[in-house]
C-alpha positions in Angstrom: 16.8 59.2 -45.1 15.1 59.4 -41.7 14.7 56.0 -39.6 11.3 56.1 -38.0 11.4 53.6 -34.4 8.4 53.4 -32.6 8.6 52.6 -29.4 6.0 51.8 -26.7 5.4 52.5 -23.5 5.8 49.8 -21.0 2.0 49.8 -19.9 0.6 50.2 -23.4 -0.9 46.6 -23.6 -1.6 46.1 -19.9 -4.4 45.9 -18.5 -3.5 47.8 -15.3 -3.3 51.1 -17.8 -7.4 50.9 -18.3 -9.5 53.0 -16.9 -12.0 50.7 -15.1 -13.1 50.0 -11.0 -11.1 46.7 -11.3 -8.0 48.6 -12.5 -7.9 51.5 -10.2 -7.4 49.1 -7.2 -4.5 48.1 -8.9 -3.3 51.3 -10.1 -3.9 52.1 -6.1 -1.8 49.5 -4.7 1.7 49.2 -5.4 2.7 45.7 -4.9 -0.3 44.6 -7.2 0.7 47.3 -9.6 3.8 46.4 -10.2 3.2 42.3 -11.1 0.0 43.4 -13.0 2.0 43.7 -16.6 3.5 40.8 -16.3 3.0 38.4 -18.7 4.2 35.2 -17.3 6.6 33.8 -14.3 10.3 34.0 -14.0 12.8 31.4 -14.0 13.4 31.9 -9.9 9.7 32.1 -9.6 9.0 28.5 -11.6 12.6 27.1 -9.4 10.7 27.8 -6.3 7.2 26.3 -7.2 9.7 22.9 -8.2 11.4 23.4 -5.0 8.2 23.3 -2.8 6.5 20.5 -5.0 9.6 18.7 -4.9 9.6 18.9 -0.7 6.1 18.1 -0.7 6.1 14.9 -3.2 9.2 13.6 -0.9 7.9 14.0 2.2 4.2 12.6 1.2 6.9 9.4 -0.4 8.2 9.1 3.2 4.8 8.9 4.8 4.1 6.0 1.7 7.7 4.2 2.9 6.3 4.4 6.8 3.2 3.0 6.4 4.3 0.0 4.6 6.5 -0.3 7.0 4.0 -0.5 9.3 1.7 -2.0 7.4 3.9 -5.5 6.8 5.4 -5.4 10.9 1.2 -5.1 11.3 0.1 -8.4 9.1 3.3 -10.1 10.9 1.7 -9.7 13.9 -1.5 -11.1 13.0 -0.4 -13.8 11.5 1.6 -14.5 14.7 -1.8 -14.3 16.8 -3.5 -16.8 14.0 -0.9 -18.9 14.7 -1.0 -19.1 18.3 -4.9 -19.1 18.5 -4.7 -22.4 16.0 -2.3 -23.8 18.2 -4.3 -22.9 21.6 -7.7 -24.4 20.2 -5.8 -27.5 19.3 -4.2 -27.9 23.2 -8.1 -27.3 24.5 -9.4 -30.3 22.6 -6.8 -32.3 23.8 -7.3 -34.2 26.9 -5.4 -33.7 30.4 -2.9 -36.2 30.4 -2.7 -35.4 26.5 -1.6 -31.7 27.2 0.8 -32.9 30.3 2.7 -35.8 27.7 2.7 -32.9 24.5 6.5 -31.6 23.1 7.5 -28.4 23.6 7.2 -27.5 20.4 4.9 -27.3 18.0 5.3 -27.2 14.2 3.4 -24.4 11.6 1.1 -24.6 9.5 2.0 -24.8 5.8 0.7 -21.0 5.0 2.6 -19.1 7.6 5.0 -16.6 5.9 7.1 -15.7 9.1 10.7 -16.0 8.8 12.4 -18.7 10.8 9.0 -19.0 13.1 9.7 -21.3 16.4 6.8 -22.0 18.5 7.0 -23.4 21.9 4.7 -24.5 24.6 5.1 -24.6 28.6 2.4 -26.3 30.9 2.9 -25.6 34.6 0.5 -26.0 37.6 -1.6 -22.9 38.2 -3.2 -23.2 41.6 -2.3 -26.0 44.5 -4.7 -28.5 42.7 -3.8 -30.8 39.4 -6.9 -29.3 38.4 -6.2 -26.6 36.5 -2.9 -25.9 34.3 -1.6 -23.0 32.8 -0.1 -23.3 29.3 1.8 -21.0 27.6 2.6 -20.8 23.7 5.3 -18.7 22.6 6.1 -18.2 18.7 9.6 -16.4 18.1 10.1 -15.3 15.0 12.5 -12.9 12.7 11.0 -9.7 11.5 11.1 -8.5 7.4 11.8 -5.0 8.7 14.8 -6.2 11.2 15.1 -7.8 14.5 13.9 -10.7 16.4 9.7 -10.6 17.6 7.7 -12.7 19.6 4.7 -13.2 21.1 2.9 -15.1 24.1 -0.8 -16.3 24.7 -1.5 -17.7 28.0 -4.6 -20.2 28.5 -5.8 -22.5 31.4 -6.9 -25.8 31.0 -8.9 -28.2 33.1 -8.5 -31.7 34.0 -12.3 -32.0 33.2 -11.9 -30.2 29.3 -14.1 -27.9 27.6 -16.9 -30.0 28.5 -16.7 -30.4 32.2 -17.0 -34.1 32.0 
C-alpha cells in the first residue's frame, strides 16, 4: 500500500501567483509580495492596533475630562458675574444716602449654586467732591475644582442718581 500525500504549493491559491497586470506589480515589489498571500492578521498586528486605539481613546477621554473641568469653572464665573451685576443694579437704583448707609455684606439670591459665597461692598470717595462715589463689589467663593475664587465689579454712583434729579 502506497500512501498518497498531496502537497500544495504556498502560492497555489495566492492572487499574487496569477498573471494579470495588478498581480505583476505585486510580484515586482518584494514587500507587497510577502504580504499578498496572507489570509489574515497576526496576533502581534492585532495587539499593536489595539494598543494604538487604546492610546487614542485615552487621549480623547483626557480631553473630555479637561473640557468638563473648564466648563465647570466657566459656569462658576458666569454665575458670579451675574450675582455681581444684580447687586450693582440694586445699588444703582438706591439713593445716595441709602448707598452710604448700606451694610458692607450683601446676600445671595436663592438660585446661586456657588460653594460658600460671600459678597462684600465698599464705598469710597472717587473725587474731591462728594458728588461721586466709587462702589466696589466683591464676591468670594470656593471652586468645585478646588481653591478659593473671587471676582470684583467696580461702579461709580452720583449723588443725583441715574435720573440726574
